[in-house]
Structures are given as C-alpha cells and as structure tokens.
VOBA-308764 format. One record per residue (C-alpha): residue number from 0; chain; residue in three letters; x, y, z. Coordinates in steps of 0.1 Angstrom, whole numbers. Example, Ala and Ser with C-alpha at 12.3 -4.5 7.8 and 13.67 -1.06 7.14 Angstrom:
VOBA-308764
{rec 0 A Ala {123 -45 78}}
{rec 1 A Ser {137 -11 71}}
//
This chain:
VOBA-308764
{rec 0 A Met {363 -485 3161}}
{rec 1 A Thr {352 -499 3127}}
{rec 2 A Leu {381 -482 3109}}
{rec 3 A Gly {405 -494 3136}}
{rec 4 A Leu {393 -530 3131}}
{rec 5 A Leu {396 -526 3093}}
{rec 6 A Gly {432 -514 3099}}
{rec 7 A Leu {440 -545 3120}}
{rec 8 A Gly {425 -567 3092}}
{rec 9 A Gly {447 -549 3066}}
{rec 10 A Ile {478 -554 3087}}
{rec 11 A Leu {470 -591 3091}}
{rec 12 A Ala {464 -593 3053}}
{rec 13 A Arg {497 -576 3046}}
{rec 14 A Ala {516 -600 3069}}
{rec 15 A Ile {500 -631 3055}}
{rec 16 A Leu {496 -622 3018}}
{rec 17 A Gly {527 -601 3014}}
{rec 18 A Asp {529 -581 2982}}
{rec 19 A Glu {502 -600 2965}}
{rec 20 A Leu {476 -572 2966}}
{rec 21 A Leu {502 -547 2953}}
{rec 22 A Met {505 -565 2920}}
{rec 23 A Pro {489 -549 2889}}
{rec 24 A Gly {452 -556 2887}}
{rec 25 A Arg {448 -561 2925}}
{rec 26 A Thr {436 -535 2950}}
{rec 27 A Ala {437 -531 2988}}
{rec 28 A Asn {399 -536 2988}}
{rec 29 A Glu {405 -573 2982}}
{rec 30 A Ala {424 -576 3015}}
{rec 31 A Leu {397 -591 3037}}
{rec 32 A Pro {381 -615 3011}}
{rec 33 A Ala {416 -627 3001}}
{rec 34 A Leu {425 -631 3038}}
{rec 35 A Phe {394 -652 3044}}
{rec 36 A Ile {401 -674 3015}}
{rec 37 A Glu {437 -679 3027}}
{rec 38 A Leu {429 -687 3063}}
{rec 39 A Phe {396 -706 3062}}
{rec 40 A Pro {380 -734 3043}}
{rec 41 A Thr {362 -723 3011}}
{rec 42 A Trp {327 -728 3025}}
{rec 43 A Phe {335 -709 3057}}
{rec 44 A Ala {351 -680 3037}}
{rec 45 A Ala {320 -678 3015}}
{rec 46 A Leu {298 -677 3046}}
{rec 47 A Ile {317 -649 3061}}
{rec 48 A Gly {315 -630 3028}}
{rec 49 A Ile {278 -634 3027}}
{rec 50 A Asp {275 -621 3062}}
{rec 51 A Ile {295 -590 3053}}
{rec 52 A Leu {275 -584 3022}}
{rec 53 A Ala {243 -587 3042}}
{rec 54 A Ala {255 -561 3067}}
{rec 55 A Ile {264 -538 3038}}
{rec 56 A Met {230 -542 3022}}
{rec 57 A Ser {213 -536 3055}}
{rec 58 A Thr {230 -503 3059}}
{rec 59 A Ala {228 -493 3023}}
{rec 60 A Asp {191 -497 3019}}
{rec 61 A Gly {185 -475 3049}}
{rec 62 A Leu {207 -448 3034}}
{rec 63 A Val {188 -451 3001}}
{rec 64 A Val {155 -447 3018}}
{rec 65 A Ser {168 -418 3039}}
{rec 66 A Ser {180 -400 3007}}
{rec 67 A Ser {147 -404 2990}}
{rec 68 A Gln {128 -391 3020}}
{rec 69 A Ile {151 -361 3022}}
{rec 70 A Leu {140 -352 2987}}
{rec 71 A Ala {103 -361 2992}}
{rec 72 A Asn {96 -348 3027}}
{rec 73 A Asp {123 -324 3038}}
{rec 74 A Ile {127 -306 3005}}
{rec 75 A Tyr {94 -309 2987}}
{rec 76 A Arg {68 -313 3015}}
{rec 77 A Arg {83 -289 3040}}
{rec 78 A Ser {100 -264 3018}}
{rec 79 A Ile {85 -263 2983}}
{rec 80 A Val {49 -269 2991}}
{rec 81 A Pro {45 -241 3017}}
{rec 82 A Ala {63 -216 2994}}
{rec 83 A Phe {48 -225 2959}}
{rec 84 A His {21 -252 2963}}
{rec 85 A Ser {1 -241 2993}}
{rec 86 A His {-31 -244 2974}}
{rec 87 A Leu {-28 -282 2971}}
{rec 88 A Ser {-49 -304 2993}}
{rec 89 A Asp {-33 -328 3018}}
{rec 90 A Glu {-43 -358 2996}}
{rec 91 A Glu {-26 -343 2965}}
{rec 92 A Val {5 -335 2985}}
{rec 93 A Asp {7 -370 2999}}
{rec 94 A Arg {3 -384 2963}}
{rec 95 A Arg {31 -362 2950}}
{rec 96 A Val {54 -370 2979}}
{rec 97 A Leu {49 -408 2974}}
{rec 98 A Leu {56 -403 2937}}
{rec 99 A Ile {88 -383 2943}}
{rec 100 A Ser {99 -408 2969}}
{rec 101 A Arg {96 -437 2945}}
{rec 102 A Trp {113 -420 2916}}
{rec 103 A Ser {141 -406 2938}}
{rec 104 A Thr {148 -440 2952}}
{rec 105 A Val {153 -453 2916}}
{rec 106 A Gly {175 -422 2909}}
{rec 107 A Val {196 -427 2940}}
{rec 108 A Leu {202 -464 2932}}
{rec 109 A Ile {212 -456 2896}}
{rec 110 A Met {236 -428 2908}}
{rec 111 A Cys {251 -452 2934}}
{rec 112 A Met {256 -479 2907}}
{rec 113 A Phe {275 -455 2885}}
{rec 114 A Met {296 -443 2914}}
{rec 115 A Ala {304 -478 2925}}
{rec 116 A Trp {315 -487 2890}}
{rec 117 A Ala {337 -455 2886}}
{rec 118 A Leu {352 -458 2921}}
{rec 119 A Gln {357 -496 2924}}
{rec 120 A Asn {395 -492 2925}}
{rec 121 A Lys {395 -465 2951}}
{rec 122 A Asn {401 -473 2988}}
{rec 123 A Ile {368 -480 3005}}
{rec 124 A Ala {378 -467 3039}}
{rec 125 A Leu {388 -433 3023}}
{rec 126 A Leu {356 -432 3003}}
{rec 127 A Val {335 -438 3035}}
{rec 128 A Trp {354 -411 3053}}
{rec 129 A Ile {348 -386 3025}}
{rec 130 A Gly {311 -388 3033}}
{rec 131 A Ser {314 -391 3070}}
{rec 132 A Gly {341 -364 3072}}
{rec 133 A Gly {321 -340 3051}}
{rec 134 A Met {291 -343 3074}}
{rec 135 A Met {312 -340 3105}}
{rec 136 A Ala {329 -309 3092}}
{rec 137 A Ala {295 -294 3085}}
{rec 138 A Phe {277 -302 3117}}
{rec 139 A Ala {306 -300 3142}}
{rec 140 A Gly {299 -263 3150}}
{rec 141 A Pro {261 -264 3153}}
{rec 142 A Leu {260 -297 3172}}
{rec 143 A Val {290 -293 3195}}
{rec 144 A Met {286 -256 3203}}
{rec 145 A Gly {248 -260 3204}}
{rec 146 A Ala {251 -288 3230}}
{rec 147 A Ile {274 -269 3254}}
{rec 148 A Trp {268 -232 3248}}
{rec 149 A Arg {235 -213 3252}}
{rec 150 A Gly {246 -185 3229}}
{rec 151 A Val {244 -203 3195}}
{rec 152 A Thr {221 -185 3171}}
{rec 153 A Lys {203 -196 3140}}
{rec 154 A Ala {226 -175 3118}}
{rec 155 A Gly {257 -189 3136}}
{rec 156 A Ala {245 -225 3131}}
{rec 157 A Tyr {239 -220 3094}}
{rec 158 A Ala {272 -202 3089}}
{rec 159 A Gly {292 -229 3108}}
{rec 160 A Met {275 -256 3087}}
{rec 161 A Ile {282 -239 3054}}
{rec 162 A Cys {318 -229 3062}}
{rec 163 A Gly {327 -263 3076}}
{rec 164 A Met {314 -281 3045}}
{rec 165 A Thr {329 -256 3022}}
{rec 166 A Thr {363 -260 3039}}
{rec 167 A Phe {362 -297 3036}}
{rec 168 A Ile {353 -296 2999}}
{rec 169 A Thr {379 -270 2991}}
{rec 170 A Leu {407 -289 3009}}
{rec 171 A His {398 -323 2997}}
{rec 172 A Ser {392 -312 2961}}
{rec 173 A Gly {429 -301 2958}}
{rec 174 A Ile {421 -268 2942}}
{rec 175 A Leu {445 -250 2966}}
{rec 176 A Gly {474 -267 2948}}
{rec 177 A Asn {465 -246 2917}}
{rec 178 A Ile {466 -214 2936}}
{rec 179 A Val {502 -214 2948}}
{rec 180 A Gly {533 -228 2931}}
{rec 181 A Pro {565 -241 2947}}
{rec 182 A Glu {581 -207 2941}}
{rec 183 A Ser {553 -185 2955}}
{rec 184 A Thr {565 -161 2982}}
{rec 185 A Tyr {534 -139 2989}}
{rec 186 A Pro {520 -140 3024}}
{rec 187 A Leu {504 -172 3036}}
{rec 188 A Ser {517 -191 3006}}
{rec 189 A Gly {534 -215 3029}}
{rec 190 A Val {502 -222 3048}}
{rec 191 A Ile {483 -227 3015}}
{rec 192 A Arg {509 -251 3003}}
{rec 193 A Trp {507 -271 3035}}
{rec 194 A Leu {469 -272 3032}}
{rec 195 A Ala {472 -284 2996}}
{rec 196 A Thr {494 -313 3007}}
{rec 197 A Glu {465 -325 3030}}
{rec 198 A Ser {440 -328 3001}}
{rec 199 A Pro {444 -366 2996}}
{rec 200 A Asn {438 -372 3033}}
{rec 201 A Pro {400 -369 3042}}
{rec 202 A Phe {408 -374 3079}}
{rec 203 A Ser {428 -342 3082}}
{rec 204 A Cys {404 -323 3058}}
{rec 205 A Ala {375 -332 3081}}
{rec 206 A Ala {394 -322 3113}}
{rec 207 A Ile {403 -288 3098}}
{rec 208 A Gly {367 -284 3086}}
{rec 209 A Glu {354 -291 3120}}
{rec 210 A Leu {376 -265 3136}}
{rec 211 A Val {364 -239 3111}}
{rec 212 A Ser {328 -249 3117}}
{rec 213 A Val {332 -245 3155}}
{rec 214 A Gly {350 -212 3151}}
{rec 215 A Val {326 -197 3126}}
{rec 216 A Thr {296 -208 3147}}
{rec 217 A Trp {310 -191 3178}}
{rec 218 A Ser {320 -159 3159}}
{rec 219 A Val {288 -154 3140}}
{rec 220 A Ser {267 -162 3171}}
{rec 221 A Lys {285 -135 3190}}
{rec 222 A Leu {276 -110 3163}}
{rec 223 A Thr {240 -119 3156}}
{rec 224 A Gln {207 -117 3174}}
{rec 225 A Pro {204 -144 3201}}
{rec 226 A Leu {175 -168 3202}}
{rec 227 A Pro {145 -160 3225}}
{rec 228 A Glu {153 -167 3261}}
{rec 229 A Gln {122 -187 3265}}
{rec 230 A Tyr {133 -211 3238}}
{rec 231 A Val {168 -214 3252}}
{rec 232 A Glu {155 -222 3286}}
{rec 233 A Ser {133 -249 3271}}
{rec 234 A Met {164 -265 3257}}
{rec 235 A Phe {189 -260 3285}}
{rec 236 A Gly {167 -252 3315}}
{rec 237 A Ser {168 -221 3336}}
{rec 238 A Asp {201 -207 3351}}
{rec 239 A Glu {183 -196 3382}}
{rec 240 A Pro {184 -220 3411}}
{rec 241 A Glu {151 -233 3422}}
{rec 242 A Lys {136 -216 3452}}
{rec 243 A Thr {125 -238 3480}}
{rec 244 A Asn {102 -228 3508}}
{rec 245 A Ile {116 -237 3542}}
{rec 246 A Lys {91 -236 3570}}
{rec 247 A Gly {107 -229 3604}}
//
C-alpha cells in the first residue's frame, strides 16, 4: 500500500512538474518535496516535510536499536556465550551485552550515514525494496510453508532461508550477466540471460527468490528427519478428532 501511494504521488508530480525532475542535478527522490512546495504555501509544505521526517526517524531509530540487539543478544548472548564464554557470570554477561549494544548502535549509525551519502541519488523505493525483498526471499519458505504444512523440518527451514536469500543476492547483483554472453548457445543460456535482465528490478528478484525458498523448504523437508510429533502437535494441534462421551 505504501509503495502504491508513493507511485500515485510520483504520477501527480510528473503531471504537475513535467520534466523538471529529469534535468541534470535533480532526482526522482525530490518528487514529493517539490510537489508540496508547488501545491501548498511554504509554511504548510514545511510542516508536511517535518511530519514525513518525523515518521522516518521514528521507524529508523527502531531499526537501529533492533540491529544492535541482534548483535548483542541474538549473536553474543545466545550464540557466543554458551559456546565460548559459559564460565562468565550473569552479571559479567549483562555488562558485556550492554557494552556491545552501545558500540554496535554507534557502528550501525556510522554505517547508515555512509550508505545514505553514497546512495543519495538512488531511487528510495528501490532501495527500500532491496532490504524488504531480500528478507521476503529468505523467509518465504520457512514462514509460508511452516504456517500451512506440518512437514517442515529444521533443515528444510534453514535450507529454504539460505537458498532464497542467495537467489535474491545472485540475481540482483547482476553477476549472471557475466556468465553468459549474447552469443552463448549452451543449454539454459537463454534462461540465464533472461534472469540477468531482471537484475535491476528488486521486485522480480524477490519474487523468484521467494519461489526458490518455498521450493527448497518443501524439497529438503521431504528428505530430512521430521520434527517430533509432540512438538508439531503443540504448534498445529492434533489431527485426531476429539472424542466426546455421549450418555444414552
């Protein structure tokens, strides 16, 4: 819905501003601010801009905190500590987690600052979808299949996640274009050339990655040891109908 509304805003900006944003030194990212300035009084356009920036900051700070907690809690506390630092006391682990969380927050902010500077002329909608599409390609198999099918296994979920993400990265990076040339005639060269043409489009790369993730999750789950039945029943419930006592 958000991308659709952005599309409508872009169409309106194109209709009102014409080719102004296509001139050298201008980008499509200026469409909405330029549209506000053109349509509204200066003070009202500034107020709308402040609202948009506040919404962006509200989302961004949550993402920064989540990123730092992934490093501090998910990676260090839950993975590294049990494997390598199990001798540490709970107080020492908490102290280190807090320290990692603080420094990783600074590191994430610095990294985001450099990325924003380097990608300021790129289309924002496509940049957003690169992140969203990558996650969707990775988690489509484990989440979709895991929600509707009882047969998903741990190995199948991991395989689907890795293959989906790898597919998205491979397609969107454009490296397939270096594998085949326009004159290549070996088998599947036509398919690879078609996939190479999709590299600039994160939407199609995400869709293909999702299909791969779902397919790999199903295939690997069929070939690997299923989860314990008791655990599956705790998630999905029992297949057996409940027995009722009827007194006659």
